C-alpha positions as CSV (number, residue, x, y, z in Angstrom):
1,M,-53.0,74.1,-53.4
2,A,-50.9,73.6,-56.4
3,S,-53.5,72.1,-58.7
4,G,-55.7,75.6,-57.9
5,K,-52.9,78.1,-58.4
6,E,-52.5,76.6,-61.9
7,E,-56.3,77.1,-62.5
8,Q,-56.0,80.8,-61.5
9,I,-53.4,81.8,-64.0
10,Q,-54.9,80.4,-67.0
11,K,-58.0,81.6,-66.5
12,A,-55.4,85.3,-66.2
13,K,-54.0,84.4,-69.3
14,K,-56.9,83.4,-71.3
15,A,-58.8,87.4,-70.1
16,V,-55.3,88.9,-71.0
17,N,-55.7,87.2,-74.6
18,T,-59.5,88.5,-74.8
19,T,-58.7,92.2,-73.9
20,P,-57.9,93.0,-77.3
21,N,-61.6,91.4,-78.5
22,E,-63.3,93.4,-76.2
23,K,-61.5,97.0,-77.0
24,T,-62.7,96.6,-80.7
25,K,-65.6,95.7,-79.3
26,S,-66.0,98.5,-77.1
27,K,-66.0,101.0,-79.9
28,S,-68.3,99.4,-81.5
29,N,-70.5,99.0,-78.3
30,S,-69.4,101.6,-76.0
31,P,-71.5,100.9,-72.7
32,V,-71.2,97.2,-73.1
33,C,-67.3,97.7,-73.5
34,K,-67.4,99.6,-70.8
35,N,-69.5,96.8,-68.4
36,K,-67.1,94.2,-69.7
37,Y,-64.0,96.7,-69.1
38,L,-65.1,97.2,-65.6
39,I,-65.5,93.3,-65.2
40,F,-62.0,92.9,-66.4
41,V,-60.7,94.9,-64.1
42,L,-62.3,93.5,-61.7
43,S,-61.3,89.9,-63.3
44,F,-57.9,91.3,-63.7
45,I,-57.9,92.8,-59.8
46,L,-59.3,89.5,-58.8
47,A,-56.7,87.5,-60.8
48,F,-53.8,89.4,-59.1
49,V,-55.5,89.4,-55.7
50,A,-55.5,85.6,-56.5
51,L,-52.3,85.6,-57.6
52,G,-51.0,87.6,-54.5
53,V,-53.3,85.1,-51.9
54,A,-51.7,82.1,-54.3
55,A,-48.1,83.9,-53.5
56,Y,-48.7,84.4,-50.5
57,T,-50.0,80.7,-49.9
58,L,-47.2,79.9,-51.9
59,F,-44.8,81.6,-50.1
60,L,-46.9,80.4,-46.8
61,N,-46.6,77.0,-48.0
62,K,-42.8,77.0,-48.7
63,Q,-42.2,78.5,-44.9
64,L,-44.3,76.4,-43.7
65,H,-42.2,73.5,-45.5
66,D,-39.6,75.1,-44.6
67,Q,-40.2,74.8,-41.2
68,L,-41.6,71.0,-41.5
69,S,-38.4,70.7,-42.5
70,E,-36.2,72.4,-40.2
71,T,-39.0,70.8,-37.4
72,Q,-38.5,67.4,-39.3
73,N,-34.6,67.7,-39.4
74,N,-34.9,68.8,-35.6
75,F,-37.0,66.2,-34.7
76,S,-34.6,63.7,-36.6
77,T,-31.4,64.9,-35.4
78,H,-33.4,65.2,-32.1
79,L,-34.1,61.5,-32.6
80,Q,-30.8,60.3,-33.4
81,Q,-28.9,61.8,-30.5
82,L,-32.2,60.0,-28.6
83,E,-31.1,57.0,-30.6
84,E,-27.5,57.5,-29.5
85,K,-27.6,58.4,-26.0
86,H,-30.2,55.6,-26.1
87,D,-27.5,53.0,-27.7
88,Q,-25.1,54.3,-25.0
89,T,-27.3,54.0,-21.8
90,Q,-28.2,50.5,-23.4
91,A,-24.2,49.8,-23.8
92,Q,-24.1,50.7,-20.1
93,I,-26.4,48.8,-19.4
94,N,-25.5,46.1,-20.8
95,A,-21.8,46.9,-19.6
96,K,-23.2,47.2,-15.7
97,T,-25.6,44.0,-16.4
98,N,-21.7,41.5,-17.8
99,N,-20.2,43.4,-14.8
100,A,-22.5,42.4,-12.1
101,E,-22.9,39.0,-13.7
102,E,-19.1,39.0,-13.4
103,I,-19.5,39.9,-9.9
104,Q,-22.1,37.6,-9.6
105,K,-20.1,34.7,-11.0
106,Q,-17.1,35.8,-8.9
107,L,-19.6,35.7,-5.3
108,Q,-20.7,32.4,-6.8
109,T,-17.2,31.2,-6.8
110,E,-16.1,32.4,-3.9
111,F,-19.1,31.2,-2.1
112,E,-18.6,27.6,-3.3
113,S,-14.9,28.0,-2.2
114,L,-16.2,28.9,1.1
115,S,-18.0,26.0,1.5
116,K,-15.7,24.0,0.2
117,Q,-13.1,25.2,2.5
118,L,-15.4,24.6,5.3
119,Q,-16.2,21.6,4.2
120,N,-12.7,20.7,3.9
121,A,-12.0,22.4,7.4
122,M,-14.7,20.0,9.2
123,N,-13.8,17.0,6.6
124,Q,-10.0,18.0,8.0
125,K,-11.3,17.8,11.6
126,F,-12.5,14.8,11.4
127,Y,-9.5,13.6,9.2
128,Q,-7.3,14.7,12.5
129,N,-9.1,12.7,14.7
130,Q,-9.1,9.5,12.8
131,D,-5.4,10.0,12.0
132,W,-4.4,10.6,15.3
133,L,-6.0,6.9,16.4
134,L,-4.4,5.9,13.3
135,L,-1.1,7.1,14.5
136,K,-1.5,5.8,17.5
137,A,-2.1,2.6,16.7
138,R,0.9,2.6,14.0
139,Y,2.8,4.1,17.4
140,Y,1.3,0.5,18.7
141,L,2.1,-1.7,15.9
142,E,5.6,-0.4,16.0
143,L,6.5,-1.0,19.8
144,A,4.9,-4.1,19.5
145,Q,7.4,-5.3,16.7
146,I,10.4,-3.7,18.4
147,N,9.2,-5.8,21.8
148,A,9.0,-9.4,19.6
149,H,12.6,-8.9,17.9
150,W,14.4,-7.8,21.2
151,S,12.4,-9.3,24.0
152,N,12.0,-12.6,25.3
153,G,8.2,-12.5,26.9
154,V,5.4,-12.9,24.4
155,D,2.6,-11.7,26.5
156,S,3.8,-7.4,26.6
157,T,3.8,-8.1,22.0
158,I,0.3,-9.5,22.7
159,A,-1.0,-6.8,24.7
160,L,0.6,-4.3,22.2
161,L,-1.2,-5.6,19.4
162,K,-4.8,-6.0,21.2
163,Q,-4.3,-1.5,22.2
164,A,-3.7,-1.4,18.9
165,D,-6.6,-3.4,17.7
166,Q,-8.7,-1.5,20.6
167,L,-8.0,2.0,18.7
168,L,-8.6,0.7,15.0
169,K,-11.7,-0.8,16.5
170,Q,-13.0,3.1,16.4
171,L,-12.9,3.7,12.6
172,N,-15.1,2.3,10.0
173,D,-12.9,2.2,6.9
174,P,-13.4,-1.5,5.8
175,K,-9.4,-0.9,5.1
176,I,-9.6,-1.2,8.7
177,L,-11.2,-4.0,8.6
178,D,-8.6,-5.8,6.2
179,I,-5.5,-4.6,9.5
180,R,-7.5,-5.7,12.5
181,Q,-7.4,-9.2,10.9
182,A,-3.8,-8.9,10.3
183,I,-3.3,-8.1,14.0
184,A,-5.6,-10.7,14.8
185,K,-4.1,-13.3,12.8
186,D,-0.4,-11.7,14.4
187,I,-1.8,-12.0,18.0
188,A,-3.5,-15.7,17.5
189,Q,0.5,-17.1,15.7
190,T,2.2,-15.6,18.6
191,Q,-0.1,-17.3,21.3
192,A,0.9,-20.2,19.2
193,L,4.1,-20.3,20.4
194,P,5.6,-22.4,22.8
195,S,6.1,-21.0,26.4
196,V,9.8,-21.8,28.1
197,D,8.5,-20.9,32.1
198,I,11.9,-18.7,32.9
199,A,11.0,-18.0,35.9
200,G,10.8,-22.0,37.5
201,L,13.9,-22.9,35.3
202,L,15.9,-19.4,37.1
203,S,14.5,-20.8,40.6
204,Q,15.5,-24.6,39.8
205,L,19.1,-23.3,39.3
206,D,18.6,-20.8,42.5
207,A,18.1,-23.6,44.2
208,A,21.1,-26.1,42.7
209,Q,23.4,-22.9,43.5
210,S,22.3,-22.9,47.0
211,S,22.9,-27.0,47.4
212,I,26.2,-26.9,46.3
213,N,27.8,-25.9,50.3
214,D,26.5,-29.3,50.8
215,L,28.4,-30.8,48.5
216,S,31.3,-33.4,49.6
217,I,35.0,-34.7,48.7
218,P,35.7,-38.2,47.9
219,L,37.9,-39.9,50.6
220,P,41.2,-41.3,49.5
221,V,41.4,-45.3,49.3
222,N,44.0,-45.8,52.6
223,E,41.6,-43.9,54.7
224,H,39.2,-46.6,53.7
225,L,41.6,-49.9,54.1
226,T,42.8,-47.9,57.5
227,S,39.2,-47.5,58.8
228,T,38.1,-51.4,57.9
229,E,41.4,-52.9,59.4
230,N,40.4,-51.1,62.5
231,T,37.4,-52.8,62.3
232,T,38.7,-56.1,61.8
233,T,41.3,-56.1,64.6
234,P,41.3,-59.1,66.6
235,A,39.7,-59.2,69.7
236,N,42.6,-60.5,72.2
237,N,45.2,-58.3,72.6
238,S,48.1,-60.1,72.6
239,P,51.0,-59.1,70.0
240,T,51.4,-61.7,67.2
241,W,54.0,-61.2,64.8
242,R,51.3,-60.4,61.8
243,D,50.5,-57.3,64.6
244,R,54.0,-56.5,64.7
245,L,54.1,-56.7,60.9
246,Q,51.1,-54.6,60.9
247,N,52.6,-52.0,62.7
248,S,56.0,-51.7,61.1
249,M,54.5,-51.8,57.7
250,N,52.3,-48.4,59.5
251,V,55.3,-46.7,60.3
252,L,57.1,-47.3,56.9
253,E,54.0,-45.7,55.2
254,K,54.6,-42.7,56.8
255,L,58.0,-42.6,55.5
256,V,57.4,-43.5,51.8
257,V,54.5,-42.6,49.9
258,I,53.8,-45.2,46.8
259,R,51.5,-44.0,44.2
260,R,49.7,-46.6,41.5
261,H,49.0,-44.3,38.3
262,D,47.3,-48.1,36.8
263,Q,44.3,-47.9,39.5
264,E,42.4,-44.7,40.6
265,I,43.5,-43.4,43.7
266,K,43.1,-39.6,43.4
267,P,45.4,-37.1,45.6
268,L,44.1,-35.5,48.4
269,I,42.1,-32.2,47.7
270,S,42.5,-29.5,49.7
271,P,40.4,-26.8,51.4
272,A,41.0,-23.9,49.3
273,F,40.4,-25.9,45.9
274,E,37.8,-27.1,46.6
275,A,36.1,-24.1,47.3
276,I,37.6,-22.5,43.6
277,L,35.5,-26.1,42.3
278,K,32.4,-24.8,44.4
279,E,32.3,-21.8,43.0
280,K,33.1,-22.8,39.5
281,L,30.4,-24.8,39.7
282,R,28.3,-21.3,41.0
283,L,29.6,-19.6,38.0
284,N,28.8,-22.2,35.8
285,L,24.8,-22.1,36.9
286,Q,24.9,-18.7,37.1
287,E,26.1,-18.7,33.4
288,A,22.8,-21.3,32.5
289,Q,20.9,-18.4,34.2
290,W,22.1,-16.0,31.5
291,A,21.8,-18.4,28.8
292,I,17.8,-18.9,29.6
293,L,17.3,-15.1,29.7
294,N,19.1,-14.3,26.4
295,N,17.9,-17.3,24.6
296,E,20.8,-19.0,23.9
297,P,20.7,-22.7,24.0
298,F,24.3,-23.5,22.9
299,V,25.7,-21.8,25.7
300,Y,23.3,-23.4,28.5
301,Q,23.8,-27.1,27.3
302,R,27.7,-25.9,27.4
303,V,27.8,-25.1,30.8
304,L,24.9,-27.9,32.2
305,K,27.0,-30.4,30.7
306,Q,30.4,-28.7,32.3
307,A,29.0,-29.0,35.7
308,I,27.3,-32.2,35.5
309,D,31.2,-33.5,34.5
310,S,32.9,-31.5,37.3
311,L,30.3,-33.1,39.8
312,K,31.4,-36.5,39.1
313,M,34.6,-35.8,38.2
314,N,36.2,-33.9,41.8
315,F,33.0,-35.1,43.9
316,N,31.6,-37.7,45.4
317,A,28.9,-39.1,43.4
318,N,27.3,-41.9,45.7
319,T,26.0,-39.5,48.5
320,P,22.6,-38.5,47.8
321,N,23.4,-34.8,48.0
322,T,25.8,-35.1,45.1
323,A,23.7,-37.2,43.2
324,A,20.3,-35.3,43.6
325,L,22.2,-32.4,42.2
326,I,23.7,-34.3,38.6
327,K,20.1,-35.7,38.6
328,K,17.8,-32.7,39.0
329,L,20.9,-30.9,36.0
330,T,20.7,-33.4,34.0
331,E,16.7,-32.8,33.5
332,L,17.6,-29.1,33.5
333,Q,20.1,-30.1,30.6
334,Q,17.3,-31.8,28.7
335,T,14.2,-28.5,29.0
336,N,14.1,-26.8,25.7
337,I,15.3,-23.3,26.3
338,T,14.6,-22.2,22.2
339,R,11.9,-19.5,22.4
340,K,11.0,-18.6,18.9
341,R,10.1,-15.1,18.1
342,P,7.0,-13.8,17.0
343,S,7.2,-12.9,13.3
344,M,4.7,-9.7,12.6
345,G,3.1,-9.9,9.8
346,S,1.5,-7.8,7.1
347,A,-1.0,-4.7,9.5
348,L,2.6,-2.5,10.1
349,P,2.5,-2.1,6.7
350,M,-1.0,-1.8,5.5
351,L,-1.3,0.8,8.4
352,N,1.8,2.7,6.7
353,E,0.0,2.3,3.2
354,L,-3.1,4.0,4.9
355,I,-1.7,6.5,6.4
356,D,0.4,7.5,3.3
357,T,-2.9,7.2,1.2
358,K,-4.8,9.7,3.2
359,K,-1.7,12.0,3.5
360,T,-1.6,12.6,-0.2
361,S,-5.8,12.9,-0.4
362,V,-5.2,16.2,2.3
363,N,-1.9,17.8,0.6
364,Q,-4.2,17.4,-3.0
365,S,-7.0,18.7,-1.4
366,I,-5.0,21.8,-0.1
367,D,-3.4,22.7,-3.9
368,S,-6.4,22.2,-5.2
369,E,-8.1,25.2,-2.6
370,L,-5.1,27.3,-2.8
371,G,-5.1,26.7,-6.9
372,G,-8.4,28.1,-6.6
373,N,-7.9,30.6,-4.7
374,Q,-5.0,31.9,-6.5
C-alpha cells in the first residue's frame, strides 16, 4: 500500500512538470491543448482524489495501526495479567500442594505413630502377662532362698523351686531355658543332701525321758553286807560268842559311823536329790531336742554326754532300765544331726537380669514414643 502511494505522488509530479509544455503547445494548437488541459485537470483531479484516497487510506491505516497497536498493547497487558494470575494461581496451587503433602506426611507420621503405639500396647499387654509370670517366679525363688537359709527342712525349698519352674514353663524364651536348667540343678543338689530323721530322733528322746522315772539309785554297801549276813546266819539259835560279838558290833555301828575314803562307798541319796537328778536328765534330753531342731550338733553331743555321765555316776548302772537308757543315749550320741543347707545357684540372678532387661527395653520404647509425639 505504501509503494502504491509513492507511485501516485511521482505521477502527480510528472504531470506538474509537463503542464508548461502543454501551455506552450496550446498556444500553437488550441483544441488539442484544451483536450490535454482537460485531461490534465482530470488527471490532476484524479491525482488529488488519489492523494486524498491515499491520505485517507494512510489515515485509516495509521488509525488501524494505532488501534492494532492499542489492541496489541491491551492484549499484551491482558496476557501479562493473565500470566501474573497464572503465576499466582500456580504459586497458590504449589503452596496448597506442598501444604497438602505436609499434611499427608503429618497424617502418615501420626498413623505410623498410632500403629506403633497400638503394636506397643499389644506387646506391652503380652509383656505384662509375661512380666507377671516372671515376677511371680522370682517371688518363689526368693522364698526358696530364704527357706534354704533359715529353715532346716528341704522339702519346702524343693516345692518352691518346682513351683517357680512350673511358672517359667509357660514362657517361650531361650533365656528362660537357661534359668530352668539352673533351677533343675538346684533341685537336684537339694535332693542329694543327706537327710536327718528329726521326727524319729525327737520321739526317741521323748521315750528316753519317759524311762527316767524307772531309774533306781545304787544301795549302800552296808545294806548289802547286812542282807548277806542275815542270809548266812546259822540254823541253830544257840547264842555263841561269835553271835554276841556280832550283836555288839551292830550296836556299835548304830552309835559310830565309819567312812573309808579309799573305797567307793557313797552316802545315801535323799529322795529330793534323786528327783533333782532325774529332772536334770530330762532337761539334758530336752536340750538335745532343741539342738536337733536348731541344727546344733555340738550342743547335741555335749548334753547327751552329760546325761550319760550322770546316769553312770548317780544311778545304778547294773539295773536293766539304766543300762538300756545308757545304751540308747550312746546310740543317739553317735547319730550325726548336722544338716547341710542347700545353696541356691544362679537361677535368681539370671531371672533378675532378664526382668531388668525387659524393663529397660519397655522404658526405651516409651521414651521413643514420647519423643516422636513431641
